[in-house]
N, C-alpha and C positions, 0 to 999 in steps of 0.2 A: 164270804164273812155274812152273814144273818143281819135282818134288818125289817126297817117298816116299811111297806108298800104305799105309797101315797096315792092311789087309786082304793086302795081299802079304807081310806077315810072320808069321811064326811065332811064338810064346810066346820064345824063343832069341832070336830075331830082333830082340824089341823090347827083350829087354835088351842087347842088344849097342848098340842104337840108344842105347840112353839112357848106353852108355859112353864111345860116340863122341863124345855132345851133349858132356855133362859136360866132355870133353877138349878139344874147340873151344872151349866156354864160358869154360873157364880161361886158353887161350891169347889170347883176344881180351876179353879182362875189360875191360882198359884203355878200351876204344872202347865198350862196351856202360855201362861206368860212366859215364862223362863226362855231364856236363850243358851242352847245347849253350850255355846264355846263358852260360856260364864260356868261352867258345872262345877271349876275349882275358884274361880275368882268370888263366888256368890253360893259356895258350899251347897249346892244344890242336893246332893245326894242327903244332906241330913235336912233337908227341907220335909220329906217325904214321913211318914208316922213310923214308928222303931219296927212294928209289925209289919210291912210294908217292905221295909229294908231287909229285916230278917228272910221273908218270904221269898224275893229278888237276889237277894245277894249270892253270887257264884252259878245263876244263872248263866250257861252257854246261851249263844247267839240261838240256835235252833231248838232249845227249849222255851224262850221267852216268846219264836214264833207261835208255840205249838200251845203253852202254857196261858199267856198273857195277852196274845193277838188273837187265838183262837184260828188258826189257820196251820194245821199240821201238814208235815209230807205225806205224800201219797203211802195210803197202806198202815198211815201212824196213827195211834190211840192215842188220845189225851192222857196223861195221868201225872196226878201232881205229886213230886216227891214228900211234899210233908203238907200239913195241912194250912190253906190258906187263911188270913183274917177274911171276915166277914165282910169288912169295909170294903178291901181288895176285888173281892168275887165279887159285889155290888157294884163298883165301878166297872169291873169286864161288863157284867151282864146288861149294864143299862145302856153303855155306850153300842152294844150290839143291839138291844131293844128300841133305843130312840133312834138311830141314824137310819136315812132312807137305803133301802138295799140297793145294792150295786152290781146284783147278779140278774142278768137279762133273762125276762120269762119265756125263753126258747133255749133248746138244745142248741148251742151255737157251733157246727159242723167246724171242724178243723181247716180253716182256709188256708192253713200253712204247712198242711202235714209233710207235703210231697218238696215244696221248698221254700225255708224259714223268710224267703227275700217275696216273695211271689204269690200272691193271692191267686188261689184255685179257682178265686168266682170273682175278677177281674182278668177279659182279655189282652192280650200282650202291648198292645198300642196305650190302653190306659193307664198301665202299671210301670211305664217309661217315668225317670225324673221323680217317680212317688214311692218313699219309704214304705216300708210296711204296716208301720202304723195308720200311715195316714190311707195308703190304701183301702185298711180295713176300715177308716172314718167316713172316706169318703163314699164309699159303697154301701155302706149302711145310712149313714144318714140320707145321701140320695136318694136309696129307695123309699126311705121313710118319708122325704118331703115330695116325691111321686104319689105316692098314697094318700098325702095330706093334700095334694092338689085337687087330684080326683077327686075326693071327698066334697072340696068346699067349693069348686068351681071354679080355682084360679087361674086366670089369663097370663100371668107372670112372675115367677121368682125372682126373689132380690136377695142376693149372694152379698153381705155385709160384713166389710170385713174379709175380703176374698184372696189376699197375697197373691199367689202365683197362680190362681185359678183351678188348682187341681179337683174341687169340689164343682166348681162351675162348668166346667168342661165335663166331668162327668155326666151332670143334669143337663145340661143340654146337647152333647153330641152323643152320650152314650141314652140316655132315659128321655129324649127329645121335649125338654121342656124348653120354654123361652126363658132366658136366664137374663137378667143386667149383676152385674159385678160391681161394685162400689171398694175402692183401696184408694188410701190416702198417700202412699209409696209410687211416685212415678216409674219408680226403677221397678219394683213389683210386677206393676202393670204393662209396663212394655216385657218383660220376660213373659208373664201372663202371654201376652197376643202372639210373641212367637210360640209360644208350648202350642196355642191354638191351629197356628198353622202348620206346627209339625203334628199334629194328630190330625190334621184334616187330611193332609197327603200320605199319612200311615194308613188310615183308613181306608179311604180310594186304593190305595197299591192292594190292602187286603183284598177288598172286592173284586178286584182283576184278579186276585189269584186264587178266589171262590168266586165266580160268577153266581153260584147256586145260591147263596148266601141273599137273601134279599133284605134291604134296610126297611124296616118296619117303622121307626121312628123318622119324623121330621126330621130333617141338619140345621139347625139355626148355630152358627158359634155362639159363647157369651158377647153382650155388649160389654164392654168395659169403660168403668167413668172414673177418673182419679177426685177424688172428692173426701177430705175430712169430714166424717158425720161426729156435729156438736151432739153430745149427751144431752145438755139443756138448752137444744130448739128443734125445732121438726126442720127436716132437711129437702127441700122440695125436689131436687135432683131423684132421690130414693124414693119419690111416689110419682113419677111422671113414666108414662106407659113407654114402650119402644114402639108400640104402634097404637091406633084406633083399635078397641075393640070391638068386634061384630054388634054387640047390642050392651047399650047401657055401659055404665062407669067400668073401669079397669078394675081387675080383683087380684088385688098382689099379698103373694105367701112370702114373708119375710124369714131369710133364716142366717144363722150367722154359726161356723163351726168354729169353739172355742173363742166366741166373739172377747177380746181382754176387757177386763175391769167395766169401767163404763161404756162402753159400747154396745153391750149385751143389755145394759140399761136403757140404751136410748132404743134398740128393739121394744122393749116391752110398753117405751111411751108412744114411740111411731103406731105401735099396735093398737094400743089404747085410746089415742087419740083421730087418730087417722080411717076414717070411714070407706078407704081404699084398700086397706088393708085389713084381710079376714082372716088371716091364720097366720101363724109363727113357731117357725122350730127353731130352737136355741142352746146350741151348747156353750155356757159359759167357763170361764177360767180365770186367772191371775186376779183373784176377789184382791188382793193385797191392794190393787191399784184400782179401786174403789172412792169416790170422791166421798169424804167423811165430813161432813153430811151432802147429801144428796146421791149417791150410790145406793146406799142401806141405812137406816130401815127404806122401804119404801111404803110399806101398808103401814095403814093407821092402827093395825092392832098390836105389829111387834112394835112402833114406835111408845106405845101405851105400856108394856110391859116392864118392870123392874128389872136391870140388869142385863135391858135388850143390847147394850154396846158391845162393839167388837172393833178393839182398836186393831192395828197395823198386822201387829205378832199375830194374832188369832187367825186374822182371815190370811197373813202366809203361811202358817202351818196347816190351813183346811187344802192347800193345794200341794202339799204332798202324796206321794203313789204308795199307798197301806200296801196293797200286795204286791206291790213290789219289792218292798222293802223289806216285807215277810218273805218273800223268796231269796235275798241274801241273807236273811238271817239263816235260813233253813241250809244254805250253802255256806256259811259261814267263812265266807273270803276273807284275806285279811286287810281286804277294803272298806271291812266295816271301822278299823281303827283311827278314819279320818277324822271324828267327832273329838276322840280324844287326845288327838296329836292337836289340834285346834284349839282344842279348850286349853292344854298345856302353854300354847303358844301365846295365849291371851294372858295366862300367869306373869311371863316375861315381859310382854309389851306394858302389862299395867305398872310393875315396877320400873320401868325404863322409861316409859310416860306417862303417870296414872290420869293424865285429861285424856288420852287415848282411848278410845274406848269401842270394840268390836268393829275394827278397820276394816273394810275389805281387802282378801288376800286371794290375788292373782290364783288360779289354777296351779297347783307344784304337780308338775306330773309324776308320776310310779308312784304316789307316798307309800305303799306299801311295800320299797323296796329298801326304804329310807328307815335310819336310826332314827326314834324322837329327838337327839340333839341336831340332827341333819336338816331334817324336818324344822326344824324350830332355826337355825340360821338362815333358811331358804325364805322363809315367813319373814325373819326380821328385816330382810331385804328387799321381799316384796312390799312392805309398809314403809318403807323408806327409813329405816333405822339400820344402825352398825350391825353388820352379824356376825360381826366378831366381838361382841357382848361377852362378856363370862357368864358363863351358867353353873346353873345349879343341877350338876347331873343327876345327882342323889335323889334330889325332888324331882326332876322331871322323871326318873323312873319309877319312883312309886306313883303318881301321876299314871304312868302306863301301866303300872299295875292293876289299875283302877278302873280299863280297859270296859270292861262286862258291867261297870255300875253306870256307866256313860250310853254305853248301847241301852240298857235297862230305861234308863228314864226317858230317852229318844224314843222309848218303844212306848213308854205310859203316854207320852204327847201324844203320838202317832195313835192311839186307841183312842183318845179324843178329839181329833180333828175331824173325823166326819162329822159329828156333833154342830160343827161350825158350821160345814158347809153346808149340811143341811136345815140350819138355822136360815142361811140365806137364802137358799132357794124356794123355804116353804115360805119367808116371808115375798118374794116374789109369785107364788101361787096366789095368796094371800090379798096382795095387791090386785091382783088381774081379777078374784073373786069379787073384791070388795065394789069391782066399778060392774061387775054382771057378767064378766065374761066365763067361758070354758077352759079349765087350764087344770093340764096333767106333768107327771113327772116320770118320765120311763128311762129303765138304764137302757141304753142302746148300743153301747160299745161293749165289746169286751176288755171288764176292768183291770188285766194282766198287761192289755195291750194299750188301753188308754185311760188312767186314771178317773182324768173327768170327765165322765160316761153316763151322765143324765141330760137326758133331753127334756126342753120345756114345751109341751106341745100347749098349743092355744087356739083356738076358736070364737068366733060372733056364733055362734051355733052349736046347740048339743051336740058331743062328743059322741055318745052312745055308744054304740055296740063297735062304730070306727077305730076305737081304742084297740078290740083285737085283733084285728087286721093290721094297724099301723105298728105293733108291738111283733107279731110275727117275722120270722123270716122264712124270706123267700127262696124258695129251692134252687 
């Protein structure tokens, strides 16, 4: 999906982009605020302009992917079956023009061409216990951190929210960095330590089998610490060096792979407040878990704009996977009916208990194989209602007949969702720039593999030409 590069914007350009984003989001807030499970209870289709309804009504999923989301299938040419209203075309163009591009600036060789579960860019020991998505992420972010560490002269990398330690292991045992891993869950830390030992044993066996392979990087296991990082206070443990630096004070680089909610904000605050921290490489996620206020907005500029507010629903929508959903639309599988079924279930729940709104429904397996009334019965049981409630089958079937409308409305919201993410990340850029730091956003992962693929890179020295080195894919 095309978009705008943060690298191509001056400070004033970034400010103006924030102005434009808040205006557009305010204009289309009714779409972003809507819950798709209330499609029938709140009559969401009729909230759209009549001309939009006419243009979208009857479009099948592949047509929505091609015409609305602008993501045609391979070799497909976008051809509109009718003249679309200018307002809808303007929305589509604006959504593409104002969102940060998620396409990496390099040609990504397919690392899963030979085997979809094994990255060809990682050796076997580093792939073990790691899913393909995570293999791609730890390799790309780890290599960027190594380059950034070399550029800034860091003596230690701190991986915050390190989980099972996959990124930390690759940086420490694969790239030779001194790494401290901080994770609040004791069980995850114990698992990480076991995996460290397992990897060390595997690397030693590999060296014995291939004595001609010389270990070029020093081998230090990550140092794991069990500690919750409070986003509202500085964490002393985070700032402690693993060993005394040879000259002067420690120079720390903070990183977090999909640091959840306020954890990504904590990284920003440690970077801005602590002289020991000289570089940052953070990939955020779970924007709906940001404190309100506190996690957004961070910059004075965004906080001063009318319409800057991003309530929970908008931040939650920004975490959806646009590219993955477009692929599902192109395949037009029966799984797309889940939203329609859930919206139909909501009408039954409201009739039975009007005060019960949007209850969580635990996953119902193999939805696509169920008739709509079977799904509703199982859903009623999931929320503690009588599954044998009398059902209006005609009404349920009428809802099912509107499946493509439900998908179309959800696609509209998904088209706008990257604008919300762009504003959140832009606010973080402006926050750092307001304090005199150098910050950029780079698309680092393949968006098809990893939807949250923008890394915030910040240093206390001009990045300059180092950006082109950071963004380049290693051969």
